[in-house]
C-alpha positions as YAML, in Angstrom:
chain: A
units: angstrom
residues:
- id: 1
  name: UNK
  ca: [6.43, 12.70, 29.35]
- id: 2
  name: UNK
  ca: [8.31, 15.68, 29.49]
- id: 3
  name: UNK
  ca: [6.09, 18.72, 28.22]
- id: 4
  name: UNK
  ca: [9.13, 19.91, 26.03]
- id: 5
  name: UNK
  ca: [9.92, 16.05, 24.58]
- id: 6
  name: UNK
  ca: [9.69, 16.05, 20.38]
- id: 7
  name: UNK
  ca: [6.98, 13.33, 21.11]
- id: 8
  name: UNK
  ca: [5.11, 14.99, 23.72]
- id: 9
  name: UNK
  ca: [2.01, 16.42, 21.46]
- id: 10
  name: UNK
  ca: [1.55, 13.24, 19.87]
- id: 11
  name: UNK
  ca: [0.86, 10.77, 23.17]
- id: 12
  name: UNK
  ca: [-1.17, 13.87, 24.36]
- id: 13
  name: UNK
  ca: [-3.71, 13.39, 21.22]
- id: 14
  name: UNK
  ca: [-3.34, 9.90, 20.58]
- id: 15
  name: UNK
  ca: [-4.68, 9.19, 23.92]
- id: 16
  name: UNK
  ca: [-7.19, 12.19, 23.74]
- id: 17
  name: UNK
  ca: [-8.88, 9.92, 21.15]
- id: 18
  name: UNK
  ca: [-8.18, 6.75, 22.60]
- id: 19
  name: UNK
  ca: [-5.54, 5.19, 20.96]
- id: 20
  name: UNK
  ca: [-2.57, 4.68, 23.82]
- id: 21
  name: UNK
  ca: [-3.22, 5.51, 27.73]
- id: 22
  name: UNK
  ca: [-0.46, 5.10, 30.21]
- id: 23
  name: UNK
  ca: [0.58, 2.81, 32.62]
- id: 24
  name: UNK
  ca: [-1.20, 2.22, 36.45]
- id: 25
  name: UNK
  ca: [2.02, 3.77, 37.88]
- id: 26
  name: UNK
  ca: [0.53, 7.02, 36.09]
- id: 27
  name: UNK
  ca: [3.79, 6.94, 33.26]
- id: 28
  name: UNK
  ca: [3.70, 6.48, 29.33]
- id: 29
  name: UNK
  ca: [7.48, 4.63, 29.07]
- id: 30
  name: UNK
  ca: [8.24, 6.38, 25.51]
- id: 31
  name: UNK
  ca: [11.07, 4.59, 25.55]
- id: 32
  name: UNK
  ca: [9.42, 1.43, 26.11]
- id: 33
  name: UNK
  ca: [8.97, -1.28, 22.94]
- id: 34
  name: UNK
  ca: [5.50, -1.84, 21.38]
- id: 35
  name: UNK
  ca: [4.39, -4.77, 23.08]
- id: 36
  name: UNK
  ca: [1.84, -7.35, 21.04]
- id: 37
  name: UNK
  ca: [-1.53, -6.12, 23.04]
- id: 38
  name: UNK
  ca: [-0.03, -2.68, 21.87]
- id: 39
  name: UNK
  ca: [0.06, -3.08, 18.48]
- id: 40
  name: UNK
  ca: [-3.09, -4.89, 17.74]
- id: 41
  name: UNK
  ca: [-4.55, -1.85, 19.43]
- id: 42
  name: UNK
  ca: [-2.83, 0.47, 16.74]
- id: 43
  name: UNK
  ca: [-3.80, -1.55, 13.70]
- id: 44
  name: UNK
  ca: [-7.91, -1.91, 15.19]
- id: 45
  name: UNK
  ca: [-7.41, 2.24, 15.73]
- id: 46
  name: UNK
  ca: [-6.17, 2.23, 12.20]
- id: 47
  name: UNK
  ca: [-8.94, 0.66, 10.82]
- id: 48
  name: UNK
  ca: [-11.70, 2.21, 13.27]
- id: 49
  name: UNK
  ca: [-12.30, -1.51, 14.26]
- id: 50
  name: UNK
  ca: [-15.01, -1.35, 16.93]
- id: 51
  name: UNK
  ca: [-14.10, -3.92, 19.73]
- id: 52
  name: UNK
  ca: [-16.65, -4.59, 22.57]
- id: 53
  name: UNK
  ca: [-16.05, -3.66, 26.31]
- id: 54
  name: UNK
  ca: [-14.30, -6.65, 27.76]
- id: 55
  name: UNK
  ca: [-13.09, -7.18, 31.87]
- id: 56
  name: UNK
  ca: [-11.58, -4.51, 33.81]
- id: 57
  name: UNK
  ca: [-7.86, -4.17, 32.39]
- id: 58
  name: UNK
  ca: [-7.44, -2.06, 29.14]
- id: 59
  name: UNK
  ca: [-6.36, -4.83, 27.40]
- id: 60
  name: UNK
  ca: [-8.64, -7.62, 28.49]
- id: 61
  name: UNK
  ca: [-11.21, -6.70, 25.09]
- id: 62
  name: UNK
  ca: [-8.12, -6.16, 22.68]
- id: 63
  name: UNK
  ca: [-7.18, -9.97, 23.91]
- id: 64
  name: UNK
  ca: [-10.74, -11.44, 23.49]
- id: 65
  name: UNK
  ca: [-10.81, -10.00, 20.11]
- id: 66
  name: UNK
  ca: [-7.27, -11.42, 19.14]
- id: 67
  name: UNK
  ca: [-8.62, -14.76, 20.67]
- id: 68
  name: UNK
  ca: [-11.95, -14.42, 18.66]
- id: 69
  name: UNK
  ca: [-10.33, -13.60, 15.71]
- id: 70
  name: UNK
  ca: [-7.72, -16.12, 15.55]
- id: 71
  name: UNK
  ca: [-4.69, -13.78, 16.46]
- id: 72
  name: UNK
  ca: [-3.95, -15.38, 19.97]
- id: 73
  name: UNK
  ca: [-1.06, -17.23, 18.93]
- id: 74
  name: UNK
  ca: [-3.02, -20.88, 19.76]
- id: 75
  name: UNK
  ca: [-5.18, -19.22, 22.26]
- id: 76
  name: UNK
  ca: [-2.29, -18.05, 24.42]
- id: 77
  name: UNK
  ca: [-1.64, -14.11, 24.90]
- id: 78
  name: UNK
  ca: [0.88, -12.37, 26.60]
- id: 79
  name: UNK
  ca: [-0.18, -8.71, 26.29]
- id: 80
  name: UNK
  ca: [3.33, -7.22, 27.45]
- id: 81
  name: UNK
  ca: [5.77, -9.02, 24.53]
- id: 82
  name: UNK
  ca: [7.30, -7.15, 21.94]
- id: 83
  name: UNK
  ca: [5.71, -6.88, 18.75]
- id: 84
  name: UNK
  ca: [6.82, -9.32, 16.40]
- id: 85
  name: UNK
  ca: [6.76, -9.68, 12.55]
- id: 86
  name: UNK
  ca: [4.34, -12.34, 12.62]
- id: 87
  name: UNK
  ca: [1.83, -10.52, 15.12]
- id: 88
  name: UNK
  ca: [1.80, -7.60, 12.81]
- id: 89
  name: UNK
  ca: [1.30, -10.33, 9.68]
- id: 90
  name: UNK
  ca: [-1.61, -11.93, 11.33]
- id: 91
  name: UNK
  ca: [-3.35, -8.10, 12.22]
- id: 92
  name: UNK
  ca: [-3.30, -7.00, 8.50]
- id: 93
  name: UNK
  ca: [-4.14, -10.36, 7.39]
- id: 94
  name: UNK
  ca: [-7.56, -10.46, 9.40]
- id: 95
  name: UNK
  ca: [-8.39, -7.62, 9.18]
- id: 96
  name: UNK
  ca: [-8.44, -7.74, 5.11]
- id: 97
  name: UNK
  ca: [-11.19, -10.62, 6.14]
- id: 98
  name: UNK
  ca: [-8.26, -13.29, 5.85]
- id: 99
  name: UNK
  ca: [-7.64, -13.57, 2.18]
- id: 100
  name: UNK
  ca: [-6.74, -16.21, 0.94]
- id: 101
  name: UNK
  ca: [-2.89, -17.04, -0.19]
- id: 102
  name: UNK
  ca: [-2.15, -18.34, -3.53]
- id: 103
  name: UNK
  ca: [0.65, -20.57, -2.63]
- id: 104
  name: UNK
  ca: [2.93, -20.78, 0.49]
- id: 105
  name: UNK
  ca: [6.28, -18.23, 0.89]
- id: 106
  name: UNK
  ca: [9.41, -19.13, 0.17]
- id: 107
  name: UNK
  ca: [10.85, -19.16, 3.69]
- id: 108
  name: UNK
  ca: [12.39, -21.42, 5.56]
- id: 109
  name: UNK
  ca: [11.40, -20.03, 8.99]
- id: 110
  name: UNK
  ca: [7.39, -19.61, 8.03]
- id: 111
  name: UNK
  ca: [5.48, -23.19, 7.30]
- id: 112
  name: UNK
  ca: [2.40, -24.75, 8.43]
- id: 113
  name: UNK
  ca: [0.94, -24.92, 11.07]
- id: 114
  name: UNK
  ca: [2.57, -21.80, 12.41]
- id: 115
  name: UNK
  ca: [-0.31, -19.32, 12.81]
- id: 116
  name: UNK
  ca: [1.29, -16.72, 10.53]
- id: 117
  name: UNK
  ca: [1.79, -18.58, 7.64]
- id: 118
  name: UNK
  ca: [-0.83, -17.83, 5.44]
- id: 119
  name: UNK
  ca: [-0.96, -14.22, 6.61]
- id: 120
  name: UNK
  ca: [2.57, -14.08, 5.53]
- id: 121
  name: UNK
  ca: [2.53, -15.51, 2.58]
- id: 122
  name: UNK
  ca: [-0.89, -13.42, 1.64]
- id: 123
  name: UNK
  ca: [0.57, -10.03, 2.27]
- id: 124
  name: UNK
  ca: [3.88, -10.86, 0.40]
- id: 125
  name: UNK
  ca: [2.03, -11.30, -2.94]
- id: 126
  name: UNK
  ca: [0.06, -8.24, -1.79]
- id: 127
  name: UNK
  ca: [3.44, -6.85, -2.02]
- id: 128
  name: UNK
  ca: [2.86, -5.33, 2.00]
- id: 129
  name: UNK
  ca: [5.83, -6.82, 2.86]
- id: 130
  name: UNK
  ca: [8.69, -9.30, 2.39]
- id: 131
  name: UNK
  ca: [11.72, -11.11, 3.93]
- id: 132
  name: UNK
  ca: [14.53, -10.19, 5.99]
- id: 133
  name: UNK
  ca: [16.85, -11.72, 4.62]
- id: 134
  name: UNK
  ca: [16.89, -14.70, 0.98]
- id: 135
  name: UNK
  ca: [14.62, -17.05, 2.79]
- id: 136
  name: UNK
  ca: [14.44, -15.91, 5.82]
- id: 137
  name: UNK
  ca: [10.93, -14.11, 6.94]
- id: 138
  name: UNK
  ca: [11.85, -13.05, 10.38]
- id: 139
  name: UNK
  ca: [8.42, -13.70, 12.08]
- id: 140
  name: UNK
  ca: [9.96, -13.44, 15.88]
- id: 141
  name: UNK
  ca: [11.82, -9.99, 15.16]
- id: 142
  name: UNK
  ca: [10.56, -7.02, 16.71]
- id: 143
  name: UNK
  ca: [8.95, -4.74, 14.27]
- id: 144
  name: UNK
  ca: [11.45, -2.35, 12.95]
- id: 145
  name: UNK
  ca: [11.07, 1.70, 12.07]
- id: 146
  name: UNK
  ca: [11.84, 0.62, 8.50]
- id: 147
  name: UNK
  ca: [9.18, -2.08, 8.64]
- id: 148
  name: UNK
  ca: [6.57, -0.30, 10.23]
- id: 149
  name: UNK
  ca: [7.10, 2.34, 8.10]
- id: 150
  name: UNK
  ca: [6.52, -0.26, 5.22]
- id: 151
  name: UNK
  ca: [3.67, -1.23, 6.68]
- id: 152
  name: UNK
  ca: [1.40, 2.20, 7.17]
- id: 153
  name: UNK
  ca: [2.84, 3.17, 3.69]
- id: 154
  name: UNK
  ca: [1.27, -0.37, 2.23]
- id: 155
  name: UNK
  ca: [-2.14, 0.50, 4.14]
- id: 156
  name: UNK
  ca: [-2.22, 3.82, 2.44]
- id: 157
  name: UNK
  ca: [-2.22, 1.82, -0.88]
- id: 158
  name: UNK
  ca: [1.41, 2.43, -1.87]
- id: 159
  name: UNK
  ca: [1.14, 5.56, -3.35]
- id: 160
  name: UNK
  ca: [4.45, 7.12, -5.07]
- id: 161
  name: UNK
  ca: [6.40, 9.57, -3.13]
- id: 162
  name: UNK
  ca: [7.90, 12.87, -5.09]
- id: 163
  name: UNK
  ca: [11.24, 12.93, -4.02]
- id: 164
  name: UNK
  ca: [13.84, 10.50, -2.04]
- id: 165
  name: UNK
  ca: [13.92, 10.35, 1.88]
- id: 166
  name: UNK
  ca: [16.54, 12.15, 2.53]
- id: 167
  name: UNK
  ca: [18.37, 10.43, 5.02]
- id: 168
  name: UNK
  ca: [21.75, 9.35, 5.49]
- id: 169
  name: UNK
  ca: [20.78, 5.42, 6.62]
- id: 170
  name: UNK
  ca: [18.11, 4.91, 4.43]
- id: 171
  name: UNK
  ca: [19.29, 3.32, 1.80]
- id: 172
  name: UNK
  ca: [18.00, 4.34, -1.81]
- id: 173
  name: UNK
  ca: [17.28, 0.56, -2.90]
- id: 174
  name: UNK
  ca: [16.34, -0.63, 0.57]
- id: 175
  name: UNK
  ca: [12.63, -2.00, 0.71]
- id: 176
  name: UNK
  ca: [11.92, 0.56, 3.20]
- id: 177
  name: UNK
  ca: [13.10, 3.95, 1.21]
- id: 178
  name: UNK
  ca: [9.50, 4.44, -0.60]
- id: 179
  name: UNK
  ca: [7.93, 4.04, 2.31]
- id: 180
  name: UNK
  ca: [9.93, 6.36, 4.15]
- id: 181
  name: UNK
  ca: [10.14, 9.01, 1.51]
- id: 182
  name: UNK
  ca: [6.15, 8.80, 1.03]
- id: 183
  name: UNK
  ca: [5.47, 9.11, 5.20]
- id: 184
  name: UNK
  ca: [8.06, 11.76, 5.30]
- id: 185
  name: UNK
  ca: [6.40, 13.56, 2.89]
- id: 186
  name: UNK
  ca: [2.95, 12.80, 4.05]
- id: 187
  name: UNK
  ca: [3.61, 14.36, 7.48]
- id: 188
  name: UNK
  ca: [3.19, 10.96, 9.52]
- id: 189
  name: UNK
  ca: [6.96, 10.92, 10.22]
- id: 190
  name: UNK
  ca: [10.35, 12.05, 10.47]
- id: 191
  name: UNK
  ca: [13.52, 10.97, 11.64]
- id: 192
  name: UNK
  ca: [15.31, 10.03, 14.76]
- id: 193
  name: UNK
  ca: [17.91, 13.55, 14.12]
- id: 194
  name: UNK
  ca: [17.89, 15.55, 11.27]
- id: 195
  name: UNK
  ca: [19.98, 13.36, 9.00]
- id: 196
  name: UNK
  ca: [18.77, 9.59, 9.82]
- id: 197
  name: UNK
  ca: [15.69, 7.48, 10.13]
- id: 198
  name: UNK
  ca: [17.32, 4.53, 12.38]
- id: 199
  name: UNK
  ca: [15.17, 1.94, 9.87]
- id: 200
  name: UNK
  ca: [16.60, -0.53, 11.59]
- id: 201
  name: UNK
  ca: [16.13, 0.81, 15.63]
- id: 202
  name: UNK
  ca: [12.84, -1.17, 17.10]
- id: 203
  name: UNK
  ca: [9.84, 0.77, 17.38]
- id: 204
  name: UNK
  ca: [9.39, 2.34, 20.82]
- id: 205
  name: UNK
  ca: [5.91, 3.55, 22.55]
- id: 206
  name: UNK
  ca: [6.58, 7.11, 21.89]
- id: 207
  name: UNK
  ca: [7.91, 6.57, 18.23]
- id: 208
  name: UNK
  ca: [4.18, 5.29, 17.84]
- id: 209
  name: UNK
  ca: [2.25, 7.55, 19.30]
- id: 210
  name: UNK
  ca: [3.42, 9.69, 16.45]
- id: 211
  name: UNK
  ca: [3.01, 7.18, 13.60]
- id: 212
  name: UNK
  ca: [-0.65, 6.77, 14.90]
- id: 213
  name: UNK
  ca: [-1.17, 10.68, 15.50]
- id: 214
  name: UNK
  ca: [0.01, 11.72, 11.61]
- id: 215
  name: UNK
  ca: [-1.91, 8.51, 10.34]
- id: 216
  name: UNK
  ca: [-5.36, 9.29, 11.77]
- id: 217
  name: UNK
  ca: [-4.21, 13.10, 10.91]
- id: 218
  name: UNK
  ca: [-2.97, 12.93, 7.67]
- id: 219
  name: UNK
  ca: [-3.14, 9.71, 5.73]
- id: 220
  name: UNK
  ca: [-6.77, 7.75, 6.59]
- id: 221
  name: UNK
  ca: [-8.17, 6.17, 5.52]
- id: 222
  name: UNK
  ca: [-6.30, 2.88, 4.86]
- id: 223
  name: UNK
  ca: [-7.12, 0.86, 1.64]
- id: 224
  name: UNK
  ca: [-5.50, -2.13, 1.88]
...
């Protein structure tokens, strides 16, 4: 992490409050994608969930929490796998105390006994998330910037923004347009350039550090 990079202050803040950490070789690798256990840690921190220490590796306690709370993919956890939409749905559903869903999701790629079946059903019913295409949720797809904006916006209670996003690559009709507009106004996130947000790009570690830092400073507490 260079001193003059745009994300440096946010990485430093997130590290100071224990929300993110570096790698064993002393690097942070801000361009790497957010993995499974990092995504779990970020969501738990957003909800101020206390996770007891467990083992020597930094991720052991989060892996154990995931296993104990039904978030570990049938008991198997690969902490370095990129975070997926199905995993994020399961995180948010579990933190909402695993509410029952009224029905089944109308997605061809979501069905019992998948661990994300009920989480996706509930999140869709609650208006937190939707599919990536008609009849498709994309549970194995990596979480994008537009999707992460939608998740964080929903955590804050889906507030209405004052204006439009103001980015040439954010269609006002897109499902993430309102979340992006509100998050920018709230100071949670900005674009990847002066005119672009890159909503389809996967979330990197550096970007997630910014999301986490600004959400903690400007939006807390979540309401969902």
